[in-house]
C-alpha positions in Angstrom: -0.3 -5.0 3.8 -1.5 -4.6 7.4 2.0 -3.9 8.7 2.7 -1.5 5.8 -0.4 0.5 6.5 0.5 0.8 10.2 4.2 1.2 10.6 5.9 4.6 10.5 9.3 3.0 9.5 10.2 4.3 6.0 12.7 1.5 5.6 10.1 -1.2 6.4 7.6 0.4 4.1 10.2 0.6 1.3 10.5 -3.2 1.5 6.8 -4.1 2.0 5.6 -1.7 -0.7 8.2 -3.0 -3.2 6.3 -6.3 -3.7 3.2 -6.9 -1.5 0.5 -5.7 -3.9 2.2 -7.0 -7.0 2.3 -10.4 -5.3 -1.5 -10.3 -4.9 -1.9 -9.6 -8.6 0.4 -12.5 -9.5 -1.6 -14.8 -7.3 -4.8 -13.5 -8.8 -3.5 -14.2 -12.3 -2.2 -17.6 -11.4 -5.6 -18.6 -9.9 -7.7 -16.8 -12.5 -10.8 -18.6 -13.8 -13.2 -16.6 -16.0 -16.7 -16.1 -14.6 -19.7 -14.3 -16.0 -19.0 -10.6 -15.7 -22.1 -9.9 -13.5 -21.1 -12.5 -11.0 -17.6 -10.9 -10.7 -19.3 -7.5 -10.2 -21.6 -8.8 -7.5 -18.8 -10.8 -5.8 -16.9 -7.5 -5.4 -19.7 -5.0 -5.1 -21.5 -6.7 -2.1 -18.4 -7.0 0.2 -17.1 -3.6 -0.9 -20.4 -1.9 0.0 -20.6 -3.8 3.3 -17.0 -3.1 4.4 -17.3 0.5 3.2 -20.2 0.9 5.7 -18.2 -0.8 8.4 -15.3 1.6 7.8 -17.7 4.6 7.8 -19.4 3.6 11.1 -16.1 3.0 12.9 -14.6 6.3 11.6 -17.8 8.1 12.8 -17.7 6.4 16.2 -14.0 7.2 16.7 -14.5 10.8 15.6 -12.2 10.5 12.6 -14.9 11.9 10.3 -18.3 13.6 10.9 -21.5 13.7 8.9 -21.1 17.5 8.8 -18.0 17.0 6.6 -19.9 15.0 4.0 -22.8 16.0 1.8 -25.0 13.1 0.7 -23.8 12.8 -2.9 -20.1 12.6 -1.7 -21.0 10.1 0.9 -22.8 7.9 -1.6 -20.0 8.1 -4.1 -17.4 7.1 -1.5 -19.5 4.1 -0.4 -20.1 3.2 -4.1 -16.3 3.5 -4.7 -17.0 5.5 -7.9 -13.7 7.4 -7.8 -12.4 7.4 -4.2 -12.4 4.5 -1.8 -14.0 4.4 1.6 -11.2 2.1 2.8 -7.5 1.8 2.1 -6.6 -0.6 -0.6 -9.9 -0.4 -2.5 -7.9 0.5 -5.7 -6.7 -3.2 -5.8 -10.3 -4.4 -6.3 -11.0 -1.8 -9.0 -7.8 -2.9 -10.9 -8.6 -6.5 -10.4 -12.1 -6.0 -11.8 -10.6 -4.3 -14.9 -8.1 -7.1 -15.4 -10.7 -9.8 -15.0 -12.9 -8.1 -17.6 -10.0 -7.7 -20.0 -8.9 -11.3 -19.9 -12.1 -13.3 -19.9 -15.0 -12.3 -17.6 -16.4 -10.4 -20.6 -16.7 -13.2 -23.1 -16.0 -11.1 -26.2 -12.6 -10.2 -24.8 -11.4 -13.7 -23.8 -9.2 -13.7 -26.9 -7.0 -11.3 -25.1 -5.8 -14.2 -22.9 -4.0 -15.6 -25.9 -1.9 -12.5 -26.4 -1.2 -11.6 -22.8 2.5 -11.6 -23.2 2.3 -9.0 -26.0 -0.2 -7.0 -24.0 2.0 -7.1 -20.9 5.1 -6.0 -23.0 3.2 -3.0 -24.4 2.0 -2.0 -20.9 5.5 -2.2 -19.5 6.9 -0.2 -22.4 4.1 2.4 -21.9 4.7 2.6 -18.1 8.5 2.9 -18.6 8.0 6.0 -20.7 4.8 7.3 -19.2 6.5 10.5 -18.0 6.9 11.4 -21.7 3.3 10.3 -22.7 -0.2 10.9 -21.5 -0.5 9.7 -17.9 -2.8 7.0 -16.7 -4.7 9.4 -14.4 -5.3 11.6 -17.4 -6.5 8.8 -19.5 -8.8 7.4 -16.8 -9.7 10.8 -15.3 -8.4 9.6 -11.9 -10.8 6.5 -11.7 -9.2 3.8 -9.7 -9.7 1.2 -12.4 -6.9 2.9 -14.2 -4.5 1.2 -11.8 -5.1 -2.0 -13.9 -2.4 -0.7 -16.4 0.6 -0.7 -14.1 -0.7 -3.8 -12.4 -1.2 -5.8 -15.6 2.4 -7.1 -15.8 1.9 -8.8 -12.5 -1.5 -10.4 -13.3 0.1 -11.7 -16.6 3.1 -13.0 -14.6 0.6 -15.2 -12.9 -0.7 -16.4 -16.3 2.9 -17.1 -17.3 3.7 -19.2 -14.2 0.4 -21.1 -14.5 0.9 -21.9 -18.3 4.4 -23.3 -17.5 3.1 -25.3 -14.6 5.6 -23.6 -12.3 5.7 -24.9 -8.7 7.9 -23.0 -6.2 8.8 -26.2 -4.3 10.6 -27.5 -7.4 13.0 -24.5 -7.5 16.5 -25.5 -6.5 17.5 -23.9 -3.2 20.6 -22.4 -4.7 18.4 -19.9 -6.6 17.0 -18.5 -3.4 20.4 -17.0 -2.5 20.6 -14.4 -5.4 16.8 -13.7 -4.9 17.4 -12.8 -1.2 20.3 -10.5 -2.1 18.2 -8.8 -4.8 15.3 -8.5 -2.3 17.5 -6.6 0.2 19.4 -4.5 -2.4 17.0 -3.4 -5.1 14.5 -1.5 -2.8 17.4 0.4 -1.2 18.5 1.5 -4.7 15.1 2.2 -6.2 13.6 4.0 -3.1 10.1 4.1 -1.8 7.5 2.7 -4.1 3.7 2.2 -4.1 1.7 0.6 -6.8 -1.5 2.1 -5.6 0.1 5.4 -4.9 1.5 5.6 -8.4 5.1 5.9 -7.2 7.7 3.6 -8.8 11.0 5.0 -7.5 13.7 5.5 -10.0 12.1 3.4 -12.7 8.9 1.4 -13.3 10.9 -1.3 -15.1 13.1 -1.7 -12.0 10.1 -1.7 -9.7 8.3 -4.4 -11.8 11.5 -6.6 -12.0 12.1 -6.3 -8.2 8.4 -7.0 -7.4 8.3 -10.1 -9.6 11.6 -11.5 -8.2 10.6 -10.7 -4.6 7.2 -12.5 -5.2 9.0 -15.6 -6.5 11.2 -15.6 -3.4 8.1 -15.3 -1.2 6.4 -18.2 -3.0 9.6 -20.3 -2.6 9.8 -19.5 1.1 6.1 -20.2 1.6 6.7 -23.8 0.7 8.8 -24.1 3.8 6.1 -22.9 6.1 3.8 -25.6 7.6 0.2 -25.4 6.5 -2.2 -24.6 9.3 -5.8 -23.8 9.6 -4.9 -20.2 10.3 -2.9 -19.7 7.1 -5.5 -21.5 5.0 -8.2 -19.4 6.5 -6.4 -16.1 6.0 -5.6 -17.1 2.4 -9.3 -17.3 1.6 -10.2 -14.0 3.3 -8.2 -11.3 1.5 -11.4 -9.3 1.0 -12.0 -9.3 4.8 -8.5 -8.3 5.7 -8.6 -5.5 3.1 -11.9 -4.2 4.3 -11.5 -4.5 8.0 -7.9 -4.0 8.9 -8.0 -0.2 9.2 -11.0 0.0 11.5 -9.5 -2.8 13.6 -6.2 -1.0 13.8 -7.8 2.3 14.7 -10.0 0.7 17.4 -7.0 -1.0 18.9 -5.2 2.3 18.9 -8.1 4.0 20.6 -8.5 1.2 23.3 -4.9 0.2 24.1 -1.9 2.2 25.1 0.9 3.0 22.6 3.2 0.5 24.3 1.2 -2.2 22.5 1.3 -0.5 19.0 3.8 -2.9 17.6 1.5 -5.8 18.2 -1.5 -4.1 16.6 -1.0 -5.7 13.1 -0.7 -9.1 14.6 -3.8 -8.7 16.8 -5.6 -7.4 13.7 -4.8 -10.6 11.8 -6.1 -12.7 14.7 -9.3 -10.7 14.7 -9.6 -11.0 10.9 -9.2 -14.8 11.2 -12.3 -15.1 13.3 -14.2 -12.7 11.1 -13.3 -14.8 8.1 -14.5 -18.0 9.9 -17.9 -16.3 10.5 -18.2 -15.1 6.9 -17.2 -18.5 5.6 -20.0 -20.2 7.7 -22.8 -17.6 7.4 -22.1 -15.2 4.5 -19.4 -16.4 2.0 -20.3 -13.6 -0.4 -18.4 -11.2 1.9 -15.3 -13.2 1.0 -16.1 -12.7 -2.6 -17.4 -16.3 -2.9 -20.7 -17.7 -4.0 -20.5 -20.9 -2.0 -19.1 -21.9 1.4 -15.4 -22.7 1.4 -14.1 -26.1 2.4 -10.7 -26.3 3.9 -10.5 -30.1 3.4 -8.8 -31.6 0.4 -11.0 -33.6 -1.9 
């Protein structure tokens, strides 16, 4: 995500955007445990408001925006994330909120979890023929929560993998070969895509299939990477990375010469690592958590 939001390479963006946000939804579905809806709202609303203010302050200090360009109602709505986000990637949280509500955080809807395969199939069918039907943005009047519809197949893929007790380390290595080939070939054929930008290339069906297969490949490859405190910490701080990576990148761009620009995403992740540690120790709610996180196995 950080590299995709910084690089100017169309080819690199084509590969990154073909799977990176769908992967987050698959992981979210796999790890999903229903909570009371108001806890979910607070666990998202508090960090979103905080990081929106952080983005606003940095953008003001760097001269990217001015108060003169914003009337108070517009400023409030952007911080409140009513329709438009104050930081890039906020649509993911809106879609995640809608999916969590649909599949269990609202207790009266928890029956939907039993029929997730049928619901996912209907959503894929709708998205495949959306050009001939009423668009999502028309149905949801442009509200970002509408992105839950094209994202639902990935959230439900997480359900599917969890229900079948799927573990990437158990997949025979021979299956990685065709997955690698598809990973390199399908984005070239389908073209630039963006789940948040509502662009699926030639076909939503092809985009979804490629995103799922690429995510499975990523999960398989991740089992070959040694677990470190850095990777464990970053894995718990998606909210921090989402909310701070743009102001960090812009600050680095302001302070350092262009010769270091290729390193900015990696420097950003290091900075995020220490921010996550601080949040974990002093304010876990900014990570979307109610309690402090332990990195030790019980």
